[in-house]
C-alpha positions in Angstrom: -9.0 106.1 125.0 -11.7 108.8 125.4 -14.8 108.7 123.6 -14.4 111.3 121.3 -10.8 110.3 120.3 -12.8 106.7 119.1 -15.5 108.4 116.9 -12.6 110.2 115.5 -10.6 107.1 114.8 -13.9 105.4 113.0 -14.8 108.0 110.9 -11.0 108.0 109.8 -10.8 104.4 108.7 -14.9 104.7 107.0 -13.1 107.7 104.9 -10.4 105.1 104.1 -12.2 102.6 103.1 -14.6 104.9 101.0 -11.4 105.5 99.2 -10.2 102.4 98.3 -13.9 101.3 96.9 -14.1 104.4 94.8 -10.4 103.8 93.5 -11.2 100.3 93.1 -14.6 101.3 90.8 -12.3 103.6 88.4 -9.5 100.8 88.3 -12.6 98.0 87.7 -14.2 100.9 84.7 -10.6 101.4 83.3 -10.0 97.5 82.4 -13.4 96.2 81.6 -14.6 96.4 77.9 -16.9 99.2 76.6 -20.2 98.6 75.9 -21.2 101.0 73.1 -24.5 102.8 73.8 -26.9 104.4 71.0 -25.5 107.1 69.2 -22.1 106.7 71.0 -18.5 105.9 68.9 -17.6 102.4 69.9 -14.0 102.2 71.8 -11.5 101.3 69.2 -9.9 98.2 69.4 -6.7 97.7 70.2 -4.6 96.2 67.0 -2.1 93.2 67.4 1.1 93.9 66.4 1.7 92.5 63.2 4.4 90.1 62.4 6.8 90.8 60.4 7.3 88.5 57.0 10.6 87.2 56.4 13.3 88.2 54.6 15.0 86.6 52.0 18.2 88.5 51.5 19.7 86.2 48.4 16.9 87.6 46.4 16.7 91.2 45.1 12.7 92.4 45.1 12.4 95.1 42.9 8.7 95.5 44.0 9.5 95.5 47.9 8.8 98.8 49.3 12.3 99.5 50.1 13.1 99.1 47.2 10.6 101.1 45.0 13.1 103.9 44.1 14.8 105.8 41.0 16.8 102.8 39.3 19.7 105.7 38.5 20.2 105.0 42.8 21.8 102.0 42.3 22.2 101.3 37.7 24.9 103.3 36.4 24.8 104.2 32.7 26.5 103.4 31.1 27.8 100.1 32.9 31.9 100.6 32.9 31.9 97.3 31.6 29.5 98.0 28.3 32.0 97.7 26.0 33.7 94.1 27.4 30.2 92.0 27.6 29.9 93.0 23.9 33.0 93.7 22.4 33.8 95.3 18.7 31.1 96.5 16.6 28.2 94.4 18.6 29.3 97.3 21.6 27.2 100.4 22.9 26.4 101.9 25.9 24.2 100.3 28.0 23.7 98.5 31.8 25.9 95.9 32.1 26.6 94.9 35.6 25.6 94.9 38.9 25.4 97.4 41.6 28.6 98.8 43.2 29.0 97.4 46.7 28.1 101.4 48.1 24.6 101.1 46.8 23.3 98.5 49.0 25.8 99.5 52.2 23.4 102.3 52.6 20.9 99.9 54.2 22.3 96.6 54.5 25.4 97.4 56.2 24.1 94.4 59.1 23.7 91.7 56.4 26.7 92.3 54.8 28.5 91.5 57.8 26.3 88.0 58.9 28.6 85.0 59.2 31.5 84.0 56.3 29.3 83.7 53.5 26.4 85.9 54.0 23.2 85.5 52.1 22.8 89.2 50.6 26.1 87.9 48.3 24.4 85.3 46.4 22.4 88.1 44.8 25.4 88.8 42.3 28.4 86.7 43.3 28.7 82.5 42.6 30.3 81.7 45.7 30.7 84.7 48.1 33.7 84.7 50.1 37.2 86.8 50.4 38.8 84.6 48.3 36.5 84.3 45.3 35.0 87.1 43.9 33.8 85.8 40.8 29.9 86.9 40.0 26.7 85.7 37.8 26.5 87.4 34.6 23.8 90.8 34.6 20.9 89.8 33.5 21.5 92.2 30.6 22.6 90.8 27.5 20.0 88.1 28.4 21.2 85.9 25.8 24.3 85.9 27.7 22.6 85.3 31.4 20.2 82.5 30.5 22.9 80.4 30.1 24.2 80.6 33.5 23.1 78.1 35.8 21.1 81.2 38.1 19.5 82.5 34.5 17.8 79.2 33.8 15.8 79.6 36.7 15.5 83.4 37.2 12.2 84.9 36.5 12.0 88.5 36.3 10.3 91.3 38.2 9.4 93.2 35.2 7.3 93.2 32.2 8.5 95.6 29.0 5.7 98.0 28.1 6.5 98.0 24.3 3.1 99.8 22.6 2.6 98.4 19.2 0.9 101.2 17.7 3.7 103.7 18.2 5.9 101.8 16.5 4.0 99.9 14.0 3.9 102.6 11.4 7.4 103.2 11.6 8.3 99.2 9.5 5.0 99.4 7.8 5.2 102.9 6.2 6.7 103.5 2.1 10.4 104.3 3.2 11.5 105.4 0.0 12.6 108.3 2.4 12.9 106.4 5.6 14.5 103.9 8.2 13.4 100.8 8.8 14.9 97.9 10.8 17.2 95.4 8.8 18.9 93.4 11.7 18.4 95.8 14.4 20.0 98.7 12.2 19.0 101.3 10.6 19.5 101.3 6.8 17.9 103.3 3.9 15.9 101.3 1.8 12.8 101.2 -1.1 11.4 98.1 0.4 7.7 98.7 1.7 7.6 96.8 5.0 3.8 96.1 5.2 1.4 93.5 6.8 3.4 90.3 7.9 6.7 91.7 6.7 6.5 94.1 9.8 6.2 91.5 12.5 8.9 89.7 10.9 11.2 92.5 12.4 10.7 91.6 15.3 8.9 88.2 15.2 10.6 84.8 14.1 9.7 81.1 14.6 11.6 79.8 17.5 13.5 76.6 16.5 11.4 76.0 13.7 11.2 72.6 12.2 11.4 73.3 8.4 12.0 70.2 6.0 13.7 68.3 9.3 12.4 64.9 10.5 12.9 65.9 14.1 9.1 67.5 15.2 9.9 67.6 18.5 11.9 69.9 20.6 13.6 67.0 22.8 13.1 63.2 22.0 9.3 62.0 23.4 8.7 58.9 25.2 8.2 55.9 23.1 4.6 55.4 24.1 3.5 58.8 23.3 0.5 58.0 20.9 -1.9 60.8 21.1 -0.2 62.3 24.5 1.1 66.3 24.1 4.6 66.7 23.9 5.7 70.0 22.6 6.8 70.3 19.2 9.1 72.7 17.1 8.2 76.1 16.3 5.2 76.5 18.3 6.2 79.8 19.6 7.4 83.0 18.1 10.2 84.8 19.5 10.6 88.5 20.6 12.7 91.2 21.4 14.6 90.7 24.4 17.6 92.6 24.8 17.9 96.3 24.1 19.5 96.0 21.0 16.9 96.9 18.6 15.6 99.7 20.6 18.4 101.3 21.0 18.7 101.4 17.1 16.5 104.7 18.0 16.6 105.3 21.3 20.2 106.7 21.7 22.1 108.9 22.9 23.3 109.9 19.3 19.9 110.2 18.4 18.2 111.7 21.2 14.8 110.5 20.2 12.9 109.7 23.6 12.7 108.1 26.4 16.6 107.9 26.4 18.7 104.7 27.1 18.7 105.4 30.8 15.3 105.9 31.3 14.6 102.8 32.2 11.0 103.1 34.0 10.1 104.3 30.7 9.8 100.6 29.5 10.2 98.8 32.5 6.9 98.4 34.6 6.8 96.0 37.3 4.9 92.7 36.4 1.1 92.8 37.0 -1.0 89.6 37.9 -0.4 87.2 35.6 -3.3 85.3 34.2 -3.6 81.7 34.4 -1.7 79.8 31.6 -2.2 76.7 29.6 0.9 75.2 31.4 1.7 72.2 32.8 5.2 72.6 34.6 5.5 68.5 35.8 4.8 67.9 31.9 7.7 70.8 30.6 9.9 69.5 33.4 9.8 65.7 31.8 10.7 67.3 28.5 13.8 68.8 29.8 13.5 72.0 27.5 16.8 73.9 27.4 15.5 77.1 26.2 14.5 79.7 28.4 12.9 82.1 25.9 10.6 79.0 24.9 10.1 77.9 28.0 9.4 81.8 29.0 6.9 81.9 26.0 4.7 78.6 27.3 4.2 79.9 30.8 2.3 83.0 29.2 0.3 81.1 26.9 -3.4 82.0 28.5 -5.2 81.0 26.0 -4.2 77.7 23.9 -1.0 76.1 25.0 -0.7 73.5 21.8 -0.8 76.4 19.1 1.9 76.0 16.9 2.9 79.1 14.7 4.3 76.7 12.3 2.1 74.2 11.7 0.5 73.8 8.5 -2.7 75.5 8.8 -2.1 78.6 10.4 1.6 79.3 8.8 -0.5 80.4 5.9 -2.3 82.7 7.8 -1.9 86.2 8.7 -0.7 87.6 12.4 -3.3 90.2 12.0 -6.2 86.9 11.5 -5.5 86.4 16.0 -3.5 89.5 17.1 -4.9 93.2 17.6 -1.7 94.8 16.7 -2.9 98.0 17.1 -4.3 97.8 21.1 -1.1 95.7 21.8 1.0 96.6 25.1 3.3 93.8 26.3 3.3 95.1 29.9 -1.0 94.8 29.5 -1.6 90.3 29.6 -5.0 90.9 28.7 -4.4 93.4 25.6 -2.4 90.6 24.2 -4.7 87.5 24.7 -6.0 85.9 21.5 -9.9 85.8 21.5 -12.1 83.2 20.9 -13.3 84.1 17.7 -10.2 83.9 15.9 -10.0 80.2 16.3 -13.6 80.3 15.5 -12.5 80.7 11.7 -11.3 77.7 11.5 -12.1 75.4 14.0 -16.2 76.0 14.8 -18.4 74.7 12.7 -22.3 74.5 12.4 -22.7 70.8 13.2 -19.3 68.4 14.2 -20.3 66.5 11.3 -19.0 69.6 9.2 -15.6 69.2 10.9 -15.3 71.5 13.4 -12.7 70.7 16.3 -14.1 72.8 18.9 -17.9 71.1 17.9 -16.7 68.1 18.3 -14.8 68.3 22.1 -17.7 70.4 23.5 -20.2 67.4 22.1 -18.0 65.3 23.4 -18.2 66.6 26.9 -21.9 67.2 27.0 -21.6 63.4 26.8 -19.2 62.2 29.7 -18.4 65.5 31.9 -15.1 63.9 32.8 -13.8 64.3 29.5 -10.5 66.6 28.7 -10.3 68.3 26.0 -7.0 67.7 24.3 -7.0 69.1 21.2 -6.0 72.8 22.0 -5.4 72.4 25.5 -2.5 71.5 27.6 -4.6 72.0 31.5 -7.4 74.1 30.4 -8.8 71.0 29.0 -9.9 69.9 31.9 -12.1 73.1 33.1 -15.8 73.4 32.2 -16.6 75.0 29.0 -16.2 78.6 28.9 -19.6 80.9 27.2 -17.0 82.1 24.6 -16.6 78.8 23.1 -20.2 77.7 22.8 -21.3 81.2 21.9 -18.1 80.7 19.0 -20.4 77.4 17.9 -24.0 79.4 18.0 -22.3 81.9 15.6 -21.5 79.3 13.3 -24.6 77.4 13.4 -26.1 80.7 12.9 -28.1 81.0 16.2 
């Protein structure tokens, strides 16, 4: 090989090596982290693939993103069985049945044909199979649903937004020429429903003791002593169905919101505040009254407050409740403040009989002391500022 050929060969090899080094340099730069310099935008951090939340197809969450659609997309008003669930004079047009299969099949065909007993079918059916089409009662009417195995443990995704200020005048004004509520029906009357009578139209004592010797909802342990056991007449009831509402808001009256406008009243529940409720203790009591247990779970002040206690039953509802600001979908508007309790239970000193004073003094003596006169679980917590301010105000400080 001549000297010129050898030189050309060397030049080609060097050029190829140089090109390889450049290519490797670019590859290294593209795979190395970029160090941000002053004034320069940092390179975006690659996003990790999020792990999808496991879907439980045996439940229907109304608050899921895919289910936030118009109610009429699934629910037909009125249901085909509205005059079979309620009969005779009690029947009225209402949503009383689960949506039909085609509503669910729009999105869940795969889940409908998964296995011999698809989990998604258990939302409506008691024992899903081709030979058993039995269904759970629909959650409306509640008086039927709550007695079923599913209803005893079910919890609704919704809160009903009832603005008291828009309704209180309907039952509190002088109605010599106006209708008023009596047994969920409009009748003409010259009776004035004012003050406490207005509240009693919708709210009644649940399981009152009255003249009975049995003061507890269920039989207490033999050695209960001063321990807590739920007593009769502790809670007031609230309307749970459409019967009272549809007296005014019916297709015949044309009063808005119309009965088929579900979202006007049914709103997704906000985060519930902590309640003075002990689930373990409640289980020991074996109370099968669903409405009573729901009321206890919502008690975010005193879990032991009894409406039928002789000192409370003589008080007006407005002593504790500000009806004009109360909206049932907003827990903050329903809360009873400490000022209401202080009316009777905060005194200048413990010697004057104030239960709040006594328990505050006992907590000062022993940090482990539990305030049990009013509370079930809250009594273990630090005393809130509202309580100490109430004592100071009673002492004129």
